[in-house]
Steps between C-alpha positions, in 0.01 A plus 500: 500500500625842411516807720152635567328169418249379756520137603171317432311363802571136416874574484488688832344191657760268346774717655312512832518121539847465343652755741323352804611147413861608451504706824557825311279698735641842410418440132161363608432828684594695186189353333278708731405864452647744748153570644384136501259343747497135602256312716714210619336228704785467752645853505178703460485817292828617351515848351788617281783320322760623751312335787460182294872498419597540867267214596645272235864544609468212749310268266807290416560437871146366559525221244755229428317457168204676338306431181172659395383318185219662298235244404247726325553856376207714383562848360224743402633841405674646805365236739628150561436204725749222566442171676832361622656247734771587752743222590760616748709411804545727800851597606487207745392262222130466580286447186248759380237414238224748415260572218485871418270736313643839401317793343703770321438842346778593261533848351777624272692176549503516882288332767290769668289270718525140609299285737589147598292230660625170638476265792704662777548179703803371301686828566477467878824297486681829423419634846601167655844487333 
């Protein structure tokens, strides 16, 4: 893509999962608009990319491994929904398996809003590690 080109929504989503699965959390944060909002099931409401970036700095320390595999991706204009499966291990090696549903609004090639929904029970091992 050349300078000034806007990344299509489907490509933004492909990068979202690629960066998460490779632990490139700073690049993952770059996919969000500066004034983004996120309703995250475990962390609550997150406002602003800078706050998101500071929260994600410890992500690599929480997990020994992390994979979020998209199973179904639906894109309609600037909205998208993704059903995915997280397979991970906590830093202490405890397994985490969770089905996830994410909703995205993407404007000008950046995620402006995201909401995620999943079973919170598998993530309780993070607080027990």
